[in-house]
C-alpha positions, 0 to 999 in steps of 0.5 A: 493642348491640355497636356502641356501645363500638367508637365510642369507638375509631372514627377516623370520629368526631372525637377531640374528640367521642369525648373528650366521650363518655368524659368523660360516661361517667366523670362522676357520673350523679347521682340520677334527676330527680323533677321532670323526665322524659318521660311513658311510655305504660306509666305512664299509669295509676299503680298506686293503692297503690304508685306513690307511697308513704311510711311516716310515719317512715323506719325507722332500721334494716333487714336489707337496703336495696335502692336502686331499684324496677324489675324487678331490685330487685323480684326481689331483694326477693321472693327475700329475703322469700319464699325463707326460707319454703322454706329448709332447717331449718339455713338457717332456724336461721341466718336470721331473717325479714328486714326489707327497705326499698326506696328509690326516688328517684322514683315506683315503677318509673319508671326503665328498667323503666317505660320499656322496650319490653316485650320478653322476647326472646332471638334467639340471634344472639350465641351464636357471638360469645359462644362465640368469646369465652367458650367453648361452656359459658359461651355456653350458660349465658348463653343458657339464662339469657336464654331461661329468663326467658320461662317465669319471668316467665309463671309469676311473673305467673300466681302473682301473679294478674297474667297478664291485667293485665300482658298477658304472652304468648308471641309469635313474634319476627321479627328482620328483616334488610334487607342480604343480606350481614348476613343471610347472616352471621347465618344461619350464626350461628343455625345454630350456635346451633340445632345446639349448643342444640337443646332451647332453640332449638325453634321457631327457623327462617328466613323468606325474602324472598318469605314475608316479603312475602306473609305478614308484609307486609315487602316489602324484607327479605333474610330474618328469623330467627324463634323463640319470645319474649314480651311484657308490660306491665313496669310493671304486673308490677313494681308488681303485685309490689310491692303483693303484697309490701307486703300479704304482708309489711306489717311486713317490706317497706317501700317508700319512694318519692321517697326518694333516697339521697345518700350511703352511709357504711361502718364501725362494723359497719353502713352508714349510708344517707343520705336527705333523710328520715333515715338508715337503718343496715343490714348490706347495701346492694343497688344496683339502680339500673342507669344511675345506679349510678355515683353511689353506686358511683364505682369502677364508672364506666368499666365501667358507663355510662348511655345514653339510649334512645327509645320510642314508642306509635303507632296502627297503620295502617288496613291493618295486620292485628293481630299482638299475637302477634308481635314484631319487630327491624328490623336495618339497615346501622346499628343496629336498631329493636324493635317489639311490638303491644299487644292490644286490651283495656280498657287498650290499643288495639293500639298499636305499641310502637316503640323505637330510632333510637339509631344514627340520632341525631347521630354514630351515637349517640355523643352519647347515651353517658353521658347520664343523664336522661330529660327530653328527646326526641332530635329525630333519633330522633323523626323516625326512629321516626315514619317507620319503620312505614310504610316497613318494612311499605310503604304498601300494607300499612300504610295511613293512620294516625289522628291523632295519629300518635304516642300517646306518645314518651318516653326512658329511661336504660339501664345499659350494660356495656363488655363487654356483660354484666351485673354481678352480685355483691358489690361490692369496696371498690375500687368503693364506696370504703367500708371495712367492719369485718366480713365480714357487711357488704356492698354488692351490685349487679345492673346494666348489662343493656345494653338487654336487662333483660327477659332478664337482670334478673329471674333476676339478681336471684334469683341475687344474693339467693342470693349474699347468703343464702350469705354469711349462712349461711356467715358468711364473705365467700366468695360462693357463685355459683348453679350455673346463673348465668354466671360471666362476669356475676359482679363480680370484680377481674379482670373490672373491670381487663379491662373498664374503658375508658380515660379518654383518647380517644386511648388508647381509640382505640389499644386499638380499643375493648373 
């Protein structure tokens, strides 16, 4: 969603509206509201063992406290708990089996992961832009990370025995363009991606207008990029993993839902994590709260900010041919939508999982910037999402829809990055505003996946766990970055200074957005 931040510098939007958006961006995003939220289709059957679970008494000490129970937090927890079993002898001598506490303000996986579109999708369409901005080597590394998520998540689900339950599968994506000029531009970008990443782009190609109309029932498009992607039921994957960790490490992994963190205090050789149920002392605090990270890491505001997005589950039209082996992105002159179809099983009935409508909201989406609650639907996105499918596929290919025409509609909060890339690594004191007394105390984060968490969060969590372990083994503050992880995603003071938005809309306008 590279069009979002430039809105703050757009002369087409009133200065007062842009200033209000910036004020929200720099405001405290707060704690997720446990009492008020829209109902996600993905969470219609709460996991019986981990949806809502608490220990009788909150533990007073842990080696690691992970805040957040979505896919990022689950990835970090698994890596910290399981990687020791495959560590080298020297590492095992340096590290004891850790005690991990995961704190969640609401029920398990009730944030962005439990509300997203279920896509595991990298199209390659940003390769040219990232190459120009960061260089070829880093652009390749970023795309390898994104593309690697498909096999990583398929393998993880298989290892956990969750393949069938999570409906994880490979699909063929179609990134459809409806304007000829945009289509011609993206063809050039994809050709560059395919030429410079030939192994990773096997299966990529183009679909022209006539073929889209004849074979895919999309009659009004200029063309489409196609390639290999994936889809899954993200809530069932994460809650299944959390249940597995509780069973595998009953004494060392404690999941505490409906246990929000109000404050963190530093110093005295440990952190104090304050919750309504008590205080936990720990050496490491790991922030996996994405849109809400600014509440406990105040200095990150202006680099990471919340945005509310909207999703729906809709029955297919009676003329639509089942296509659960496809996923779609519909690119318009303003914004885009995204779609997968669920298979017909005991858990699903071919629902069309349709999300987007951001650019069709008031002000082209600027009123959604800085919004950190998922309790309300946006009327404009509601109208848009209800009408897209019959228009894109055309009445003759879509047909009539049984009532209700929408099975579920909900919102979710995403953490967006001002430079478009996730923030992963050790948090400096300039962000946390908390002092430490030794190099062995640290706060960490993996956040700001900008609406693309399913191709960033899982392996970012693994990378973060490796960074944490590297500091423990070396007993120093130096963070060792995994060779495969993009340096452009690592938290650094230099990147923070370069990426922070201006607090004043006029100043941001003069900068032209980042």
